[in-house]
C-alpha positions, -999 to 999 in steps of 0.1 A, spaced: -791 310 455 -810 320 482 -807 355 495 -805 341 532 -771 315 524 -750 351 518 -730 357 541 -721 391 533 -685 390 519 -685 407 493 -659 380 467 -687 385 440 -689 428 444 -646 430 442 -643 405 417 -666 420 391 -642 440 363 -670 460 360 -676 475 391 -714 471 387 -718 452 422 -720 472 449 -723 461 495 -756 475 506 -771 476 538 -804 457 546 -829 476 569 -818 448 593 -781 465 588 -762 430 570 -748 437 540 -757 425 507 -750 429 472 -762 454 449 -763 448 411 -759 478 381 -787 451 356 -771 482 331 -733 479 332 -732 438 339 -719 422 312 -730 389 330 -692 373 332 -703 351 356 -675 358 375 -695 369 405 -716 332 406 -679 318 399 -663 335 428 -689 329 454 -684 306 481 -715 302 491 -723 286 452 -686 262 462 -687 230 476 -671 224 508 -643 217 511 -637 175 532 -603 178 558 -595 147 565 -564 147 588 -565 174 612 -551 175 649 -560 200 669 -541 216 703 -543 238 737 -521 265 729 -515 300 753 -489 318 740 -457 326 756 -458 362 755 -474 372 788 -480 408 775 -498 396 743 -522 365 759 -529 389 779 -545 417 749 -561 383 734 -594 370 747 -582 337 750 -547 317 748 -533 345 722 -527 317 695 -537 344 671 -511 373 685 -484 347 681 -495 338 650 -491 370 637 -460 386 656 -442 356 633 -456 368 600 -450 406 614 -414 395 624 -407 386 583 -418 416 569 -451 411 562 -487 415 567 -516 409 591 -551 413 580 -582 410 606 -610 431 625 -606 460 642 -625 484 661 -624 522 637 -623 552 663 -662 556 654 -663 520 670 -668 504 635 -661 469 629 -633 470 597 -614 443 582 -579 463 582 -545 454 575 -512 459 601 -478 460 588 -464 465 625 -459 457 659 -472 483 673 -505 475 657 -512 440 665 -528 450 697 -559 464 670 -572 430 657 -565 414 685 -601 405 714 -635 393 705 -658 414 679 -688 398 684 -706 419 653 -700 424 613 -674 433 598 -670 456 569 -650 442 546 -647 472 517 -621 459 492 -598 440 520 -595 410 493 -580 431 466 -555 444 489 -547 414 501 -543 402 467 -521 429 461 -496 422 488 -494 384 475 -484 395 446 -453 414 456 -442 385 478 -448 393 510 -461 371 533 -495 376 542 -519 360 576 -556 368 570 -586 365 599 -620 364 595 -652 344 601 -653 311 582 -676 320 555 -648 354 551 -620 323 550 -638 314 521 -648 344 504 -606 353 501 -604 320 493 -631 320 464 -620 355 450 -579 346 449 -588 312 428 -555 298 433 -529 288 464 -505 311 472 -477 301 490 -469 329 508 -505 328 527 -516 315 557 -553 320 569 -569 316 599 -604 309 606 -624 315 642 -650 287 659 -672 313 652 -713 309 665 -727 340 644 -729 379 638 -752 406 646 -754 434 625 -731 465 626 -763 486 628 -779 469 657 -743 475 676 -744 515 666 -779 513 680 -763 500 714 -733 516 716 -755 554 716 -776 541 740 -749 524 765 -732 565 763 -766 580 769 -767 559 797 -739 568 805 -740 608 799 -709 607 773 -699 587 743 -689 559 748 -649 557 733 -639 520 735 -654 487 741 -639 447 747 -661 422 747 -639 395 766 -617 415 794 -590 402 817 -592 427 835 -617 426 858 -611 388 865 -591 372 844 -603 352 817 -642 342 805 -666 359 786 -668 398 814 -666 424 792 -655 468 795 -668 502 779 -648 530 787 -669 567 787 -644 598 793 -615 577 803 -641 556 831 -636 516 824 -674 505 835 -672 461 839 -695 443 817 -711 418 826 -728 400 794 -759 383 809 -772 413 823 -765 437 794 -790 432 761 -765 429 732 -743 407 747 -770 385 765 -789 382 730 -757 377 711 -751 348 733 -783 329 724 -775 336 696 -810 357 691 -797 385 667 -775 366 636 -775 369 599 -800 349 588 -772 328 569 -754 322 600 -782 296 610 -776 279 579 -739 283 580 -718 255 559 -685 260 576 -700 251 609 -685 219 609 -648 207 610 -646 207 578 -627 247 580 -623 264 549 -595 277 564 -554 260 566 -559 268 608 -588 276 632 -590 292 664 -613 292 693 -615 291 730 -610 258 746 -633 256 769 -632 219 802 -595 227 808 -599 210 848 -607 177 829 -568 177 829 -552 187 859 -521 179 867 -514 171 832 -506 209 820 -492 236 831 -506 265 815 -521 296 833 -558 286 836 -570 325 842 -553 340 815 -567 321 790 -567 293 767 -569 286 726 -579 258 711 -562 253 678 -571 229 647 -544 223 622 -563 215 590 -535 216 557 -503 212 559 -499 248 550 -516 255 584 -491 222 603 -457 241 590 -468 273 604 -478 257 639 -447 239 641 -429 273 633 -444 285 664 -425 262 694 -408 284 700 -436 313 708 -462 294 729 -467 258 753 -489 238 736 -507 205 741 -523 177 719 -557 163 722 -577 147 701 -599 165 673 -635 157 696 -620 166 729 -608 193 720 -636 206 701 -662 194 726 -670 230 742 -674 250 708 -709 231 694 -704 253 663 -676 233 650 -706 208 648 -734 225 638 -748 261 628 -770 282 658 -806 269 656 -824 300 645 -847 312 674 -884 325 664 -878 363 685 -851 366 653 -871 383 634 -888 400 655 -856 421 673 -852 428 637 -888 438 625 -890 463 657 -857 479 657 -871 496 620 -892 516 650 -884 513 683 -861 530 700 -829 511 714 -839 520 748 -877 504 739 -860 473 722 -836 463 749 -869 464 777 -896 444 752 -869 422 731 -832 422 742 -841 399 769 -814 394 798 -809 393 837 -809 417 864 -780 416 886 -796 404 918 -809 373 890 -774 368 877 -762 364 914 -777 344 924 -778 322 898 -736 329 899 -746 307 937 -754 280 926 -732 278 901 -706 278 927 -724 248 949 -717 221 922 -680 211 916 -666 228 890 -650 190 870 -692 184 871 -698 219 852 -670 217 827 -684 187 815 -719 197 817 -710 226 798 -691 209 774 -715 188 768 -745 210 765 -729 236 739 -724 196 714 -757 195 715 -767 232 713 
């Protein structure tokens, strides 16, 4: 297999009976398997359990919905419409476990197991950075063996990695993948956080990619230093802006075999963009955010039907629902600047890197562009955005 096809899920390392494979970061900060050849007995399990070496699953019977969580508090903590929060709440109420990406105290994104309702907030919200999986697949397998219910959320390749690791279906497992654009490296994100803290004279204590507090649902983020919350404009921020343009992803993201409607998970969630197209046909609160939800399997259908008392929903055709999410049809195209950024990261400080290679708008130019946008009616903007995302 071409190294650039490796998605870093770690299924090979967690499947190895001799524990002779470990996941280690390369010079860009992305994790790849390293094999101790002296300990390897060439059993072939690493290849058998590699999702990238398996045929994709076909999903001919998908159904699509707009979803909004009925619990306003959980909805406020969610990046979009709270579909994940509604799913997770049901599992936790049944004494199950929920697995997803969370920030550690040091703001490292890691997959963790949550078993208490009061900890669910850790898994909510977007994390636009590669998540470290560690031995999470093994932990999930142990919980499933106890007969307890598990909800596992992650990027499509992480779900595919879990499926390959388990090698069989579990009736007590539900998987949820994301309408993923791609993931930058944790090393780049760590350097960015350090730079952000130095700019403000404090350590960054908390970071939020999608903060609904300042202006409601959207792409606005925030970070906290010494208890002070600062709003983050994604188009004027070097890390966020380059993420949105797809310039800092893992190599495998640009050739992602899951960036289509043949999803590896029971359910797919993402933002639903373009609700203005359905004015007068819904009773959603647009400012609080809306989720796209795809039902991909019979298990997914059963789980979704069980949410009837926790969410508002409206059915759409798959193409209507997905039109604002281009990565549900194709991977992000790899830009030429991508390799330059990671090469320069090896020798430059983040400040030098962002000045010369991480292009972002000045606040003044952003305000000019925002003023221009206001001159175009929202329905027309939404239609154009949906068309552009479909073609990207």
